[in-house]
C-alpha positions as CSV (number, residue, x, y, z in Angstrom):
1,X,-22.3,11.8,-13.3
2,X,-18.9,12.9,-12.0
3,X,-15.9,13.8,-14.0
4,X,-12.6,13.5,-12.1
5,X,-9.5,15.3,-13.3
6,X,-7.6,15.5,-10.0
7,X,-5.6,12.4,-10.8
8,X,-6.1,10.1,-13.8
9,X,-9.0,11.2,-16.0
10,X,-12.1,9.3,-15.0
11,X,-15.9,9.4,-15.5
12,X,-18.2,7.8,-12.9
13,X,-21.9,7.2,-13.1
14,X,-22.9,6.2,-9.6
15,X,-20.3,3.5,-8.6
16,X,-19.5,2.6,-12.2
17,X,-16.5,3.8,-14.0
18,X,-17.1,4.6,-17.7
19,X,-14.5,3.6,-20.3
20,X,-13.3,6.7,-22.2
21,X,-11.6,5.3,-25.2
22,X,-8.1,6.0,-26.6
23,X,-5.6,8.7,-25.7
24,X,-6.8,11.4,-28.1
25,X,-10.4,11.0,-27.0
26,X,-9.4,11.2,-23.3
27,X,-7.2,14.2,-24.0
28,X,-10.0,16.0,-25.8
29,X,-12.3,15.4,-22.9
30,X,-9.7,16.5,-20.4
31,X,-9.0,19.8,-22.1
32,X,-12.7,20.6,-22.5
33,X,-13.2,19.8,-18.8
34,X,-10.5,22.3,-17.8
35,X,-12.4,24.9,-19.9
36,X,-15.9,23.7,-19.0
37,X,-18.9,25.8,-20.2
38,X,-16.5,27.9,-22.4
39,X,-16.0,27.7,-26.1
40,X,-12.7,26.1,-27.1
41,X,-11.5,26.7,-30.6
42,X,-10.8,23.8,-32.9
43,X,-7.2,25.1,-33.4
44,X,-6.8,25.3,-29.6
45,X,-7.8,21.7,-29.3
46,X,-5.5,20.6,-32.1
47,X,-2.6,22.4,-30.4
48,X,-3.5,20.7,-27.1
49,X,-3.7,17.3,-28.6
50,X,-0.4,17.5,-30.4
51,X,1.6,19.4,-27.8
52,X,5.1,20.3,-29.1
53,X,4.5,18.4,-32.3
54,X,3.4,19.4,-35.8
55,X,-0.2,18.1,-36.1
56,X,-0.8,15.7,-39.0
57,X,-2.8,16.6,-42.0
58,X,-5.7,14.5,-40.6
59,X,-5.6,16.2,-37.2
60,X,-9.0,17.9,-37.6
61,X,-10.6,14.7,-38.8
62,X,-9.1,12.8,-35.8
63,X,-10.5,15.6,-33.5
64,X,-14.0,15.2,-35.1
65,X,-13.8,11.4,-34.5
66,X,-12.9,12.0,-30.9
67,X,-15.7,14.4,-30.3
68,X,-18.1,12.0,-32.0
69,X,-17.0,9.2,-29.8
70,X,-17.3,11.4,-26.7
71,X,-20.9,12.3,-27.6
72,X,-21.7,8.6,-27.8
73,X,-20.2,7.9,-24.4
74,X,-21.9,10.9,-22.7
75,X,-25.3,9.9,-24.3
76,X,-24.9,6.3,-23.1
77,X,-23.7,7.2,-19.6
78,X,-26.4,9.7,-18.7
79,X,-28.2,11.1,-21.7
80,X,-30.0,14.4,-21.5
81,X,-31.0,13.7,-17.9
82,X,-27.4,14.2,-16.7
83,X,-27.4,17.8,-18.0
84,X,-24.0,17.2,-19.8
85,X,-23.7,17.9,-23.5
86,X,-20.9,18.4,-26.0
87,X,-22.0,20.9,-28.6
88,X,-20.4,22.4,-31.7
89,X,-20.2,26.2,-31.4
90,X,-18.1,28.4,-33.6
91,X,-15.1,28.5,-33.6
92,X,-15.0,25.1,-31.9
93,X,-16.8,23.1,-29.2
94,X,-18.2,23.7,-25.7
95,X,-18.8,21.1,-23.0
96,X,-21.9,22.0,-20.9
97,X,-21.7,20.6,-17.4
98,X,-22.8,21.5,-13.9
99,X,-19.9,22.7,-11.7
100,X,-20.6,20.0,-9.0
101,X,-20.1,17.4,-11.7
102,X,-16.4,18.1,-11.9
103,X,-14.1,17.3,-9.0
104,X,-11.9,20.3,-9.8
105,X,-14.9,22.6,-9.3
106,X,-15.9,20.9,-6.1
107,X,-12.3,21.3,-4.9
108,X,-12.3,25.0,-5.6
109,X,-15.7,25.5,-3.9
110,X,-14.6,23.6,-0.7
111,X,-11.3,25.6,-0.6
112,X,-13.2,28.9,-0.9
113,X,-15.6,27.9,1.9
114,X,-12.6,26.8,4.0
115,X,-10.8,30.0,3.6
116,X,-14.0,31.9,4.5
117,X,-14.3,30.0,7.7
118,X,-10.7,30.6,8.5
119,X,-11.1,34.3,8.0
120,X,-14.2,34.2,10.3
121,X,-12.2,32.6,13.1
122,X,-13.6,29.1,12.7
123,X,-10.4,27.0,12.2
124,X,-12.1,23.7,13.1
125,X,-14.7,24.1,10.4
126,X,-12.0,25.4,8.0
127,X,-9.8,22.4,8.6
128,X,-12.7,20.0,7.9
129,X,-13.6,21.7,4.7
130,X,-10.0,21.8,3.5
131,X,-9.4,18.1,4.3
132,X,-12.5,17.3,2.3
133,X,-11.2,19.4,-0.6
134,X,-7.7,17.7,-0.6
135,X,-9.3,14.3,-0.3
136,X,-10.6,14.7,-3.8
137,X,-7.1,14.5,-5.2
138,X,-6.0,11.0,-6.4
139,X,-2.6,12.2,-7.9
140,X,-1.3,14.9,-10.3
141,X,-3.9,16.6,-12.5
142,X,-4.8,14.3,-15.4
143,X,-1.9,12.0,-14.5
144,X,-2.6,9.5,-17.2
145,X,-2.5,12.2,-19.9
146,X,0.7,13.7,-18.5
147,X,2.3,10.2,-18.7
148,X,1.4,10.2,-22.3
149,X,3.2,13.5,-23.0
150,X,0.5,16.1,-22.4
151,X,2.0,19.5,-21.4
152,X,-0.7,22.1,-20.7
153,X,0.0,25.4,-18.9
154,X,-3.3,25.0,-17.0
155,X,-2.0,21.9,-15.2
156,X,0.7,23.8,-13.4
157,X,-1.6,26.5,-12.1
158,X,-4.0,23.8,-10.7
159,X,-1.1,22.1,-9.0
160,X,-0.1,25.4,-7.5
161,X,-3.7,25.9,-6.2
162,X,-3.5,22.6,-4.4
163,X,-0.2,23.6,-2.7
164,X,-1.9,26.8,-1.5
165,X,-4.9,24.7,-0.2
166,X,-2.5,22.4,1.7
167,X,-0.9,25.4,3.4
168,X,-4.4,26.7,4.3
169,X,-5.1,23.3,5.9
170,X,-1.9,23.5,7.8
171,X,-2.8,26.9,9.1
172,X,-6.2,25.8,10.2
173,X,-4.9,22.7,11.9
174,X,-2.2,24.7,13.7
175,X,-4.9,27.1,15.0
176,X,-6.8,24.2,16.3
177,X,-3.7,22.9,18.2
178,X,-3.0,20.0,15.8
179,X,0.8,20.6,15.6
180,X,1.6,16.9,16.3
181,X,-0.9,15.7,13.7
182,X,0.5,17.8,10.8
183,X,4.2,17.7,11.7
184,X,4.9,14.7,9.4
185,X,3.0,16.2,6.5
186,X,4.7,19.5,7.0
187,X,8.1,17.9,6.8
188,X,7.2,16.1,3.6
189,X,5.8,19.4,2.2
190,X,9.0,21.3,2.9
191,X,11.2,18.6,1.5
192,X,9.2,18.6,-1.7
193,X,8.8,22.4,-1.9
194,X,11.8,23.8,-0.1
195,X,11.3,27.5,-1.1
196,X,7.7,28.0,-0.1
197,X,8.1,30.4,2.9
198,X,4.6,29.9,4.2
199,X,5.2,26.1,4.6
200,X,8.6,26.9,6.2
201,X,6.8,29.1,8.7
202,X,4.2,26.4,9.5
203,X,6.9,23.9,10.1
204,X,8.8,26.2,12.4
205,X,5.7,26.9,14.4
206,X,4.7,23.2,14.6
207,X,8.2,22.2,15.8
208,X,8.2,25.0,18.4
209,X,4.8,23.9,19.8
210,X,6.1,20.3,19.9
211,X,8.9,21.5,22.2
212,X,11.6,21.4,19.6
213,X,12.7,25.0,19.6
214,X,16.2,24.2,18.4
215,X,14.9,22.2,15.4
216,X,12.6,25.1,14.5
217,X,15.5,27.5,14.4
218,X,17.6,25.0,12.4
219,X,14.8,24.9,9.7
220,X,15.1,28.7,9.4
221,X,18.9,28.6,9.2
222,X,18.9,26.0,6.5
223,X,16.3,27.9,4.5
224,X,18.2,31.2,4.8
225,X,21.4,29.6,3.5
226,X,19.7,27.8,0.6
227,X,17.8,30.9,-0.4
228,X,21.0,32.9,-0.4
229,X,22.9,30.4,-2.4
230,X,20.2,29.6,-4.9
231,X,18.7,33.1,-5.5
232,X,20.8,35.6,-3.6
233,X,17.8,36.6,-1.4
234,X,17.0,36.8,2.3
235,X,13.9,35.3,3.9
236,X,10.8,37.5,4.0
237,X,10.0,39.9,6.8
238,X,7.3,37.6,8.3
239,X,9.6,34.7,8.5
240,X,12.3,36.8,10.1
241,X,9.8,38.0,12.7
242,X,8.7,34.4,13.4
243,X,12.4,33.5,14.0
244,X,12.7,36.4,16.4
245,X,9.5,35.3,18.3
246,X,10.9,31.8,18.7
247,X,14.1,33.1,20.1
248,X,12.2,35.2,22.5
249,X,9.8,32.4,23.3
250,X,6.9,34.8,22.7
251,X,3.7,33.9,24.4
252,X,1.9,34.7,21.1
253,X,3.2,31.4,19.7
254,X,1.9,29.1,22.4
255,X,-1.3,27.2,22.5
256,X,-2.8,25.9,25.7
257,X,-3.2,22.2,26.3
258,X,-1.6,19.2,24.6
259,X,-3.1,16.6,22.2
260,X,-4.6,13.6,23.8
261,X,-4.7,10.0,22.7
262,X,-1.7,8.0,21.6
263,X,1.2,10.3,22.9
264,X,0.1,9.3,26.4
265,X,0.5,5.7,25.5
266,X,3.8,6.3,23.8
267,X,5.4,7.9,26.9
268,X,4.0,5.3,29.3
269,X,6.3,2.7,30.9
270,X,6.4,-0.7,29.4
271,X,4.1,-3.2,31.2
272,X,5.5,-6.7,31.4
273,X,3.0,-9.3,30.4
274,X,1.7,-11.5,33.3
275,X,0.5,-15.0,32.4
276,X,-1.9,-17.3,34.0
277,X,-1.2,-20.9,35.1
278,X,-0.9,-23.2,32.1
279,X,-0.6,-22.2,28.5
280,X,-3.1,-20.2,26.5
281,X,-2.6,-22.5,23.4
282,X,-3.0,-20.1,20.5
283,X,-4.4,-22.5,17.9
284,X,-2.1,-23.6,15.2
285,X,1.1,-22.3,16.9
286,X,3.6,-25.2,17.4
287,X,6.0,-22.9,19.4
288,X,3.6,-22.2,22.3
289,X,5.1,-23.3,25.6
290,X,3.8,-23.3,29.1
291,X,4.0,-20.0,30.8
292,X,4.6,-19.0,34.4
293,X,1.8,-17.4,36.3
294,X,2.2,-14.3,38.5
295,X,-1.1,-13.9,40.3
296,X,-2.2,-13.2,43.8
297,X,-5.7,-13.8,45.0
298,X,-7.1,-13.5,41.4
299,X,-5.3,-10.1,40.8
300,X,-2.7,-9.6,38.2
301,X,0.6,-8.4,39.5
302,X,3.4,-6.6,37.6
303,X,7.0,-5.6,38.5
304,X,7.4,-2.1,39.7
305,X,9.0,0.2,37.2
306,X,12.3,1.9,38.2
307,X,12.1,5.7,38.3
308,X,14.6,7.6,36.3
309,X,16.7,10.2,38.1
310,X,16.3,13.8,37.0
311,X,19.5,14.7,35.2
312,X,18.4,18.1,34.0
313,X,17.3,19.4,30.7
314,X,20.7,19.1,29.1
315,X,20.9,15.4,29.8
316,X,17.4,14.9,28.6
317,X,18.3,16.5,25.2
318,X,21.4,14.4,24.9
319,X,19.3,11.2,25.6
320,X,16.7,12.1,22.9
321,X,17.4,11.8,19.2
322,X,15.5,11.9,15.9
323,X,15.8,8.8,13.8
324,X,14.2,7.1,10.8
325,X,12.1,4.2,12.0
326,X,8.9,2.2,11.5
327,X,6.2,2.2,14.2
328,X,3.9,-0.9,14.6
329,X,0.6,-0.5,16.5
330,X,-1.6,-3.5,17.3
331,X,-5.0,-3.5,18.8
332,X,-6.6,-6.7,20.0
333,X,-10.3,-6.8,19.7
334,X,-11.7,-9.4,22.2
335,X,-14.5,-11.5,20.8
336,X,-17.4,-13.2,22.6
337,X,-17.2,-16.7,21.1
338,X,-14.9,-19.7,21.4
339,X,-13.6,-19.2,24.9
340,X,-13.3,-21.9,27.6
341,X,-14.8,-21.3,31.0
342,X,-12.6,-19.5,33.5
343,X,-10.6,-17.6,30.9
344,X,-10.7,-13.8,31.6
345,X,-10.1,-10.8,29.4
346,X,-7.1,-9.9,31.5
347,X,-5.6,-13.4,30.9
348,X,-6.2,-13.0,27.2
349,X,-4.7,-9.5,26.9
350,X,-1.6,-10.4,28.7
351,X,-1.0,-13.5,26.7
352,X,-1.7,-11.6,23.5
353,X,0.9,-9.0,24.6
354,X,3.4,-11.9,25.0
355,X,2.8,-13.1,21.5
356,X,3.3,-9.5,20.2
357,X,6.5,-9.2,22.2
358,X,7.9,-12.5,21.0
359,X,7.2,-11.8,17.3
360,X,8.4,-8.2,17.5
361,X,11.7,-9.2,19.1
362,X,12.2,-12.1,16.7
363,X,12.0,-9.5,13.8
364,X,14.5,-7.2,15.5
365,X,12.0,-4.7,17.0
366,X,11.3,-3.5,20.5
367,X,7.9,-3.2,22.2
368,X,7.7,0.3,23.8
369,X,4.3,-0.1,25.5
370,X,1.4,-2.6,26.1
371,X,-1.6,-0.9,27.7
372,X,-5.0,-2.6,27.6
373,X,-5.7,-3.8,24.1
374,X,-3.0,-1.6,22.5
375,X,0.6,-2.5,21.9
376,X,3.2,-0.2,20.3
377,X,6.5,-1.4,18.8
378,X,9.4,0.4,17.1
379,X,11.8,-0.9,14.4
380,X,15.0,0.9,13.8
381,X,18.0,0.3,11.5
382,X,20.3,-2.4,12.8
383,X,23.8,-3.4,11.9
384,X,22.6,-5.3,8.8
385,X,21.0,-2.3,7.1
386,X,17.9,-0.2,6.9
387,X,15.2,-2.9,6.4
388,X,13.3,-1.8,9.4
389,X,10.1,-1.2,7.4
390,X,10.1,-4.7,6.1
391,X,10.8,-6.2,9.5
392,X,7.9,-4.2,10.9
393,X,5.5,-5.6,8.3
394,X,6.8,-9.1,8.7
395,X,6.2,-8.9,12.5
396,X,2.7,-7.7,11.9
397,X,2.0,-10.6,9.6
398,X,3.6,-13.1,12.0
399,X,1.4,-11.8,14.9
400,X,-1.7,-12.2,12.7
401,X,-0.8,-15.6,11.5
402,X,0.1,-17.0,14.9
403,X,-3.5,-16.3,16.0
404,X,-5.3,-17.1,12.8
405,X,-7.4,-20.0,14.1
406,X,-8.3,-18.1,17.3
407,X,-9.5,-15.2,15.2
408,X,-11.6,-17.5,13.0
409,X,-13.2,-19.0,16.1
410,X,-14.3,-15.5,17.2
411,X,-12.0,-15.3,20.2
412,X,-10.4,-12.1,19.1
413,X,-9.2,-10.1,16.0
414,X,-6.2,-7.9,15.4
415,X,-6.2,-4.4,13.9
416,X,-2.6,-3.6,12.8
417,X,-0.9,-0.6,11.2
418,X,2.7,0.2,10.3
419,X,4.0,3.7,9.6
420,X,7.5,4.8,8.5
421,X,9.2,8.1,9.0
422,X,11.2,10.2,11.4
423,X,10.5,9.9,15.1
424,X,12.1,11.0,18.4
425,X,13.5,8.1,20.4
426,X,14.5,8.5,24.1
427,X,17.2,6.2,25.3
428,X,16.6,3.5,27.9
429,X,18.8,5.2,30.5
430,X,16.7,8.4,30.2
431,X,13.5,6.4,30.7
432,X,14.6,4.4,33.7
433,X,15.4,1.3,31.8
434,X,12.8,1.4,29.0
435,X,13.0,3.0,25.6
436,X,10.2,5.4,24.4
437,X,9.2,7.1,21.1
438,X,7.1,10.1,20.3
439,X,6.3,12.4,17.4
440,X,4.0,12.7,14.5
441,X,5.0,9.2,13.2
442,X,3.1,7.6,16.1
443,X,0.0,9.8,15.6
444,X,0.0,9.0,11.9
445,X,0.2,5.3,12.7
446,X,-2.7,5.6,15.2
447,X,-4.8,7.3,12.5
448,X,-4.0,4.6,10.0
449,X,-5.0,1.9,12.5
450,X,-8.5,3.4,12.7
451,X,-9.0,2.7,9.0
452,X,-8.3,-1.0,9.0
453,X,-10.7,-3.9,9.5
454,X,-10.2,-7.0,11.6
455,X,-7.2,-9.1,10.4
456,X,-5.9,-6.4,8.1
457,X,-2.4,-4.9,8.1
458,X,-2.4,-1.3,6.9
459,X,0.7,0.6,6.0
460,X,1.5,4.2,4.9
461,X,2.9,5.2,1.5
462,X,6.6,5.3,2.8
463,X,6.3,1.8,4.2
464,X,4.8,0.5,0.9
465,X,7.6,2.0,-1.1
466,X,10.2,0.5,1.2
467,X,8.8,-3.0,1.1
468,X,7.3,-3.2,-2.4
469,X,9.9,-5.7,-3.4
470,X,8.9,-8.2,-0.7
471,X,5.2,-7.4,0.1
472,X,2.2,-7.1,-2.2
473,X,-0.3,-4.4,-1.4
474,X,-3.8,-3.2,-2.3
475,X,-4.9,0.4,-2.2
476,X,-7.4,1.3,0.5
477,X,-9.0,4.7,0.1
478,X,-6.6,7.7,0.0
479,X,-4.9,7.1,3.3
480,X,-2.9,3.9,3.0
481,X,-2.3,0.4,1.7
482,X,-3.5,-3.0,2.8
483,X,-1.0,-5.9,2.8
484,X,-2.2,-8.5,0.3
485,X,0.6,-11.0,0.8
486,X,4.3,-11.8,0.7
487,X,6.2,-11.9,-2.6
488,X,8.8,-14.0,-0.8
489,X,9.4,-15.0,2.8
490,X,11.9,-13.0,4.8
491,X,14.5,-15.8,5.0
492,X,18.1,-16.4,3.8
493,X,17.3,-18.1,0.5
494,X,21.0,-18.9,-0.2
495,X,21.2,-21.1,2.9
496,X,21.4,-24.9,2.6
497,X,17.9,-26.4,2.9
498,X,17.3,-29.2,5.3
499,X,18.5,-32.6,4.1
500,X,15.0,-33.9,4.1
501,X,14.1,-31.6,1.2
502,X,17.1,-31.8,-1.1
503,X,15.6,-34.6,-3.2
504,X,12.2,-32.8,-3.6
505,X,13.9,-29.6,-4.5
506,X,15.8,-31.4,-7.3
507,X,12.6,-33.1,-8.6
508,X,10.8,-29.8,-8.8
509,X,13.6,-28.1,-10.6
510,X,13.8,-30.9,-13.1
511,X,10.0,-30.6,-13.8
512,X,10.4,-26.8,-14.3
513,X,13.2,-27.3,-16.8
514,X,11.1,-29.9,-18.6
515,X,8.1,-27.5,-18.8
516,X,10.2,-24.7,-20.1
517,X,12.5,-26.5,-22.6
518,X,9.7,-28.7,-24.1
519,X,7.0,-25.9,-23.8
520,X,4.8,-28.3,-21.9
521,X,2.6,-26.6,-19.2
522,X,2.8,-28.4,-15.8
523,X,1.2,-28.2,-12.4
524,X,3.3,-29.1,-9.3
525,X,1.6,-29.2,-5.9
526,X,3.6,-29.2,-2.7
527,X,1.4,-30.4,0.1
528,X,2.0,-31.0,3.8
529,X,0.8,-30.8,7.3
530,X,1.3,-27.6,9.4
531,X,5.0,-27.4,10.4
532,X,6.3,-29.3,7.4
533,X,7.9,-26.2,6.0
534,X,6.1,-26.1,2.7
535,X,5.9,-22.3,2.6
536,X,9.7,-22.2,3.2
537,X,10.1,-24.8,0.5
538,X,8.2,-22.8,-2.1
539,X,9.8,-19.5,-1.3
540,X,13.3,-21.0,-1.4
541,X,12.6,-22.7,-4.7
542,X,11.2,-19.4,-6.1
543,X,14.4,-17.6,-5.1
544,X,16.5,-20.3,-6.7
545,X,14.9,-20.1,-10.1
546,X,13.8,-16.4,-10.3
547,X,15.6,-14.7,-13.2
548,X,17.3,-18.0,-14.4
549,X,18.1,-17.9,-18.2
550,X,17.0,-20.9,-20.2
551,X,18.0,-21.1,-23.8
552,X,18.8,-17.4,-23.8
553,X,15.4,-16.4,-22.3
554,X,15.0,-15.3,-18.7
555,X,12.4,-17.1,-16.6
556,X,9.8,-14.8,-15.2
557,X,8.2,-15.4,-11.8
558,X,4.7,-14.4,-10.5
559,X,3.6,-14.9,-6.9
560,X,-0.1,-14.6,-6.2
561,X,-1.9,-14.9,-2.8
562,X,-4.7,-17.5,-2.7
563,X,-7.4,-15.0,-1.9
564,X,-6.6,-13.0,-5.1
565,X,-9.2,-15.1,-6.8
566,X,-9.3,-16.2,-10.4
567,X,-9.4,-12.6,-11.8
568,X,-6.5,-11.5,-9.6
569,X,-4.5,-14.5,-10.9
570,X,-5.4,-13.7,-14.5
571,X,-4.3,-10.1,-13.9
572,X,-0.9,-11.2,-12.5
573,X,-0.2,-13.5,-15.4
574,X,-1.4,-11.0,-18.0
575,X,0.9,-8.3,-16.5
576,X,3.8,-10.8,-16.6
577,X,3.1,-11.5,-20.3
578,X,3.1,-7.7,-21.1
579,X,6.3,-6.9,-19.0
580,X,4.3,-4.7,-16.6
581,X,6.2,-3.9,-13.5
582,X,4.7,-3.2,-10.0
583,X,5.8,0.5,-10.1
584,X,4.4,1.2,-13.6
585,X,1.7,3.9,-13.8
586,X,-1.8,2.9,-15.1
587,X,-1.0,4.7,-18.4
588,X,2.3,2.9,-18.9
589,X,0.7,-0.4,-18.0
590,X,-2.1,0.2,-20.5
591,X,0.5,1.0,-23.2
592,X,2.4,-2.2,-22.6
593,X,-0.9,-4.1,-22.7
594,X,-1.8,-2.5,-26.0
595,X,1.5,-3.4,-27.6
596,X,1.2,-7.0,-26.5
597,X,-2.4,-7.4,-27.6
598,X,-1.5,-5.7,-31.0
599,X,1.4,-8.0,-31.5
600,X,-0.7,-11.1,-30.8
601,X,-3.9,-10.1,-32.7
602,X,-2.5,-7.9,-35.4
603,X,-5.8,-6.6,-36.6
604,X,-6.5,-3.0,-35.2
605,X,-10.3,-3.7,-34.8
606,X,-9.7,-6.9,-32.8
607,X,-7.1,-5.2,-30.8
608,X,-9.5,-2.4,-29.7
609,X,-12.1,-5.0,-28.8
610,X,-9.7,-7.0,-26.7
611,X,-8.4,-3.9,-25.0
612,X,-11.9,-3.1,-23.8
613,X,-12.2,-6.5,-22.1
614,X,-8.6,-6.8,-20.8
615,X,-7.8,-3.3,-19.6
616,X,-10.1,-3.5,-16.6
617,X,-8.1,-6.5,-15.4
618,X,-5.1,-4.2,-14.7
619,X,-7.1,-2.0,-12.3
620,X,-6.1,-2.4,-8.6
621,X,-8.1,-4.9,-6.6
622,X,-9.7,-6.5,-9.6
623,X,-12.1,-9.2,-8.6
624,X,-14.4,-9.5,-11.6
625,X,-17.0,-6.9,-10.4
626,X,-16.1,-4.7,-13.4
627,X,-17.7,-7.2,-15.7
628,X,-21.3,-8.5,-16.3
629,X,-21.8,-12.1,-17.3
630,X,-21.2,-11.4,-21.0
631,X,-18.2,-9.2,-20.2
632,X,-16.6,-12.0,-18.1
633,X,-17.0,-14.4,-21.0
634,X,-15.4,-11.9,-23.4
635,X,-12.5,-11.2,-20.9
636,X,-11.8,-14.8,-20.3
637,X,-11.8,-15.6,-24.0
638,X,-9.5,-12.7,-24.9
639,X,-7.2,-13.5,-21.9
640,X,-6.8,-17.1,-23.1
641,X,-6.0,-16.0,-26.6
642,X,-3.5,-13.3,-25.7
643,X,-1.8,-15.2,-22.8
644,X,-1.4,-18.4,-24.8
645,X,0.3,-16.6,-27.6
646,X,2.4,-14.2,-25.5
647,X,3.8,-16.9,-23.3
648,X,5.2,-19.0,-26.2
649,X,8.4,-17.0,-26.1
650,X,8.2,-15.9,-22.4
651,X,8.7,-18.8,-19.9
652,X,6.7,-18.2,-16.7
653,X,6.6,-19.8,-13.3
654,X,3.5,-19.0,-11.2
655,X,3.6,-19.5,-7.4
656,X,0.5,-19.8,-5.2
657,X,1.0,-20.7,-1.5
658,X,-1.7,-21.7,1.0
659,X,-3.9,-22.9,-1.8
660,X,-6.2,-24.7,0.7
661,X,-7.5,-21.2,1.5
662,X,-8.5,-20.5,-2.1
663,X,-12.1,-20.7,-3.4
664,X,-13.3,-23.2,-5.9
665,X,-13.2,-20.7,-8.8
666,X,-9.4,-20.2,-8.1
667,X,-8.8,-23.9,-8.1
668,X,-10.8,-24.4,-11.3
669,X,-8.8,-21.7,-13.1
670,X,-5.4,-23.2,-12.0
671,X,-6.3,-26.6,-13.3
672,X,-7.9,-25.2,-16.4
673,X,-5.0,-23.0,-17.4
674,X,-2.5,-25.8,-17.2
675,X,-4.8,-28.3,-18.8
676,X,-5.9,-26.3,-21.9
677,X,-2.8,-24.4,-22.9
678,X,-0.6,-26.2,-25.5
679,X,3.0,-25.4,-26.5
680,X,3.5,-22.9,-23.7
681,X,6.5,-22.8,-21.3
682,X,4.4,-22.5,-18.1
683,X,4.7,-24.1,-14.7
684,X,2.3,-23.4,-11.8
685,X,3.7,-24.3,-8.4
686,X,1.2,-24.4,-5.6
687,X,1.6,-25.1,-1.9
688,X,-1.1,-26.0,0.6
689,X,-2.2,-28.3,3.5
690,X,-3.3,-31.8,2.9
691,X,-6.8,-30.7,3.6
692,X,-6.9,-29.6,0.0
693,X,-7.2,-33.2,-1.0
694,X,-10.3,-33.5,1.2
695,X,-12.0,-30.7,-0.8
696,X,-10.6,-31.9,-4.2
697,X,-9.8,-35.7,-3.9
698,X,-9.0,-35.7,-7.7
699,X,-6.6,-32.7,-7.4
700,X,-3.7,-33.5,-9.7
701,X,-4.5,-37.2,-9.8
702,X,-4.3,-39.1,-13.1
703,X,-3.5,-36.0,-15.1
704,X,-0.4,-36.2,-17.4
705,X,0.6,-32.5,-16.6
706,X,0.3,-32.7,-12.8
707,X,2.7,-33.8,-10.1
708,X,2.2,-33.8,-6.3
709,X,5.0,-33.7,-3.7
710,X,4.0,-34.5,-0.1
711,X,6.2,-33.1,2.7
712,X,6.3,-34.8,6.1
713,X,6.9,-32.9,9.4
714,X,10.5,-31.8,9.5
715,X,12.7,-33.7,11.9
716,X,13.9,-31.8,15.0
717,X,17.4,-31.1,13.6
718,X,15.9,-30.1,10.3
719,X,13.3,-27.9,12.0
720,X,16.1,-26.1,14.0
721,X,18.0,-25.4,10.8
722,X,14.8,-24.2,9.1
723,X,13.9,-21.9,12.0
724,X,17.4,-20.5,12.2
725,X,17.4,-19.8,8.5
726,X,14.0,-18.1,8.6
727,X,15.0,-15.8,11.4
728,X,18.6,-15.0,10.5
729,X,17.8,-12.1,8.2
730,X,14.9,-10.7,10.2
731,X,16.7,-10.5,13.6
732,X,20.1,-9.5,12.3
């Protein structure tokens, strides 16, 4: 049994998360956990539960009910064998629990051990322990309770202890020579906590060791000015001494050696791809053309790289600048299956590098290096704006999609990562004709790459925040996010569609208006062969109708990837019914769900029962594993009841592309939702290949609520307009 307070309050028994009831019950447990194994008075608990408010006359009775409920949960979760008990002891209550059963106690123990190793001159061990300690954090302390209005003094002190542990970790990493690895985190720390002198000192030292002496001194100068203006103080003596040491380039600040790994790749010259005779036809790619070979007696040849002249240190500094950008790293993992005789690994790697270059440049990026199975690209702001993070993710998806069938055949798989932040960029002239990048951003991207599986695109938090309006993500551990799909394609939706599709677009719009105005659920399937532009068609139609007001009510739009499965689709529709936004916290989402369920069901008892079955749907990555067989039946029943009532006054359009990739359960749910709901302004628009009809010959056939549109291959003029439209925004 593990209680987690370093983030939203949670109780885990093995791999199972235990439901903890309502807000007062969770707040009672949270406050007792912060004072574990100590008696907490009843009056103290009442004050904690009603922070800043006068408690009602029934406050003590409500507290007793909360304690009674917690005892039942603890008994069910682990019983006496767990060693956890909630006892009444004058003048209040005491929660008996082993320290290692609370993540806060584990955190404090690991931090103490890390500081001990640091004091004993073992920075590598200290860094490992401190990283483990900080990995226990999933967000602010008791984040869900804080969202609900809880304000306890204990929370601020725990957050302060985390900041101190972060600084201990920085010190340990710097002693180990990891100045490149921590530079990005240090910059974020100083930006969030601008008056912590220890963090300022760490950042100055890391910058100095990265060869950025001027930047280190600028950090000190900015801090000194801000401190004087805000508080009328001067920097502390230790910080002043550090500044002097940097000015003197003291040998005490230096560390021997340099970090190995990716920086060597980043600074390497760009290798032009060399292609063999005849095309390597990447399966499913209509744009693959024959390529020119450059081989001599079986050996691959490349053009010699020009050597940059040495213009001196001053010219070098002028040619180097720090910019906001997104880094894309791709690693091609060569498989052992599906290859024709005579195709070598060298051939494959060079043709893969060509695909990466083509898609990167199409999205407005630049490939900095291609060495072996690794390729590194950089995306910077262009004249059309600062959408570089979105363009980097779209390039990663395009690279993956162009080689989808080859990956399925086992020929190779891509590992891809995108990281966004500040990086140093050296001009092409300074590099003898090729651009290069360096800095902590590249190291962070390399670390992120190691966490992803084949075919996955992982991104950092900054990239997710910059692209959340266009890309859907799933959380993966504590380090990053996995791309789950596109909310809309990166195309100019206001452009005129090809003439071939104008009629189909009008038909689909008429069906949508019919479904909304007459409150008649409908299913529209847009099917076609590869190259027919069905994904463009759906995305353009989505953009056209999103936010449209019909009879005074805005039309809401939901886009779900086919691999989300039936429970993922249910979660998206339920969230739309409740008005839950992508950026809402778990607590806000739960409150919106509760209001909707209460409005639909009315009865408090039924509302609580429905909340127990529906709340798990809103958890990230929901795939039904949170339910047993009985729980799935209850969740499906409550979902049908709540959604069918909530949608009566909330018209909704649901888009699912590439439906041919969905499993049978997903197909069954889509047909079932549209077929069984009555009096609901709902339309489900799906896209897919004609192969869907081979799996489901009866799909949409003979049903009064279903329509199928079949798209032919776009004519050459139409294809040119479609391709130009699709690339206009990305390339700029």
